[in-house]
N, C-alpha and C positions, 0 to 999 in steps of 0.2 A: 828385690830386683825391680826396677822401674819399668813401666810400659813404654814401648817405643812411641815417639811422637807420631801423630796422625797428620799426614800431608794431603791437602786438598788440591787436586790437579785442576787447573782452569780449563773451561771448555774451549776447544779450538774455535777460531773465528767462524769457520764454515759450518759448525754444528749448532743447531738451534737449541737454546737452553729450555728445559722443561718449565712450563708455567703451572704454578700451584694456586693461581687465583680462582676463587670460587665463583661460578657462574650462577645467576639467578634462575631458579627452576620455576616454571609456570605453575600457578596455583591450580588446584583441581577444578575449581569453578570455571577458570579460564579455559581449561582443556575441554570441559563439558560444552561450553558455549561454542567454542571453535569447531567442535566435532559435529554439532547439529545446526549450525548457523551459516548461511551463505556469506561469503566475504562482503563486508560493507554494511551488513544489516545487524551488526552486534549491538548497536544503540537501541534496538527494539526490545532486546531481551529483558531489561529491568523495568519496562514500561507497562502500564495498564490503561493508558489513555493517549490519544493523539488528537491534534487539532489540524484541520485541513482548511486553509483559507485561500480562496481564489482571488487572484489579482484583477483589479479593474482595468479594462482595456478602453482607453479614451476614444480611440477611433471607432470602436463598436458602439459606444454611447452616443456619438454624434452622427454616425452614419446608419446604424442599425445592422451593419454587416456582421455576421458571425465570425469572430476572430478565433484564433487558436487559443485554447484555454491554458492558463498557467496557475499552478498552485504552490503554496508554501506549506510544508508539513512540519509541525512543531510538536514539542512535548507539552505536558501540562503546565510547565513553567514559562511557556512562550518562547523557548529556545529553538531555533531552526535546526531541523535534522536533515531534511531533504528538500529538493525542488523538482517539480514535475512540469514539463512543458509538452503540450499536445503536438503531435506530428501528423498533420493532415493537410491535404491540398485544398486550396480555396474553393475549387469547384465542388469537391466532396462536401465541404461544410455548408455551402449555400444551397446545393441541390438536394442533399440528403438529410440535412438538419440533424435532429437527435438520433436518427437511425444510421448515421454514418459509421463507417469503420474508423478506428483510431489506434494510435500508438502513443504511449506515454513513457518516455525514458525518465527514470527516477535518478536524480543526481545527488550525491552527497555535497557537503560544504566545500570540498576541494574540486568539484566539477567532474568527479568520476561517476560513471553510470553503474549503479549497484543493483538496479532492478529495472525490468521493463514490463509494462502492462499493454496487452494487445487485444483488440476486438476486431475480428474479421467482418467485413461488410456482408450482410445478408439481406437481400431485397425483400424477403417475405417475413422477416423476423419481427417480433414485437407482441403478437396476439397471445395473451396468456392461455387461451383455450387450446391453442395449437402447439404450445411449448414442449409437448411430449416428443415432437420431432426435432431433430438437430437443426434442420434447415430453417425452422421457425422460432428458435430460441436464441435470445441474446446470451452471449458467453464471452468472458474475458479470460485470457491466459496470462499467468504471471510467471516471469522467467527471472532467475537469479542464480548464477550469473547469466548474461544474455545467451540464449540458446538452450538453457537448462530449465524446463518447466518445474515449478515448485508448487503450483496450485491453480485452481480454476474457480470462477464464479459463474454459475449457470442459472438461467431463468428456468423455473419449473412450471409444469402445467397447473392451472388453478381456474376457478370459475370467475372470481372477482378480485380478491385480494392477491397482490403479487407476492410470489415466493421465490427465494433464491437459495441455492445450495452452495456452501463453501466446501470445496473438495481439495484433497491433497494431490500430489503428482500422479498417484495411481487411480485418480477419480473416485476415491472413496469419500463419502460425505462425512465431514468432521463437525460442521456447524450448519445452521439453517437461519436464514433471514426472512422475516415476515414484515411486509410493508403495512402502513396504516390503511384503514378502510377507505378513508378519503384524504387526499392531499390538499391542504389549504395553502394557497399562494397569494401574494399581494401584500400591500402595505398594512392591511388590517389584521393579518395573521401573524401575530407576534409570538405565538407559542412554538416550541420545537416540534418538528415532524420526526417522530421516533420510528426507526426501523429496528425492531427488536431482534436480538441474536439469541437463538435457542440451541440447545443440544440437539443432536440428530433425531432423538425420539420426540422432540417438541414438548417436553415436559418441564424444562427448566430454562428460564431466561438467564443468560450468562453475560450479556453485554448489549450494546446498541450502537447503531449508526444514526446520529441525530443531525438533521438539517436545522441549523440555528438561525435565529433572527439576526440579520446583518445591520440593522439600523434603517431609519426611514429613507434616507437618500439612496443608499445602496440598493434597497429593495425596490424603490420606486423607479429608478432610472437605469439600473444595470441588471445583468444576468448573473453577476458575481455572487457566489454562495460561500457560506461558512459551514463546516461540518465538525462534529465531535465524534470520536470513536472510542468506545470503552470495551474492555475485554479482560479476562482473568490474567493476572500478572504472570502466572506460570504456564500460559498458553505457548505452544510451540512457535518459535520465531517465524517459521514459514507460514503458519496459519495467520499470525498477526499481519504479515506482509500481504496475504491474500485478502484479509479484511480491509486493509487499506485500499487495495485495488477495487473492492466493492464500492467504495465511495465514488470513484470515477464513473462506474456503470450506473449507480443510482442517480447521480447528478445529471448524467446525460439523458436518462430515460424520463425522469420526473421533473427536472427543474430547468430545462432548456426551453425558453419561450419561442 
């Protein structure tokens, strides 16, 4: 006895046919990065170096007026990752100089703000002897996305050599920066000025923030600076972003004429 034929009924027009197409599942590494990385900062995850190059402002060169600083942030291959432009008023820059408060929106290559670096103005800040008090210590706050703090860079009390703590969102110290004993500036100082990055116990150097020689013309006639930042490749992305923010604080304190 033969089996009865199988008849396939067509789906009615108003019923959506089931789709059996396989969708791509995210890789475990992608899930890990997304879970611990603020949106827009994913490009920092595989990096162990950054280059921060300040743009030359021609009006500042010819007039001597302090202009808003602008920086291009690149990877070790020279590919641009972000762009930072200082947001301060002219009166603040001229009257307060390097002690001014500032805001640096950090933009990706599509013009989206992925991070913000903020230093509030403090009229009594700057003396390393008094940095144990919050009102006398320079500090920057790092937000990503904007409004959500992910880290802080704070000046610490010291007798002579400047020290800075890299802190997470809970203000726990995760790294420590120690400045050189003497900062050499000018056209004759061609060596890098290294700010070593230590573990919190100050026993191990794990990276550095280096102010690099920019060339005779740039050093002689402008305030524009070049920095290199190195850190462990497996460092948390938020801590890498906070180390990047430390560049703006160091540049403002030590290398603004």
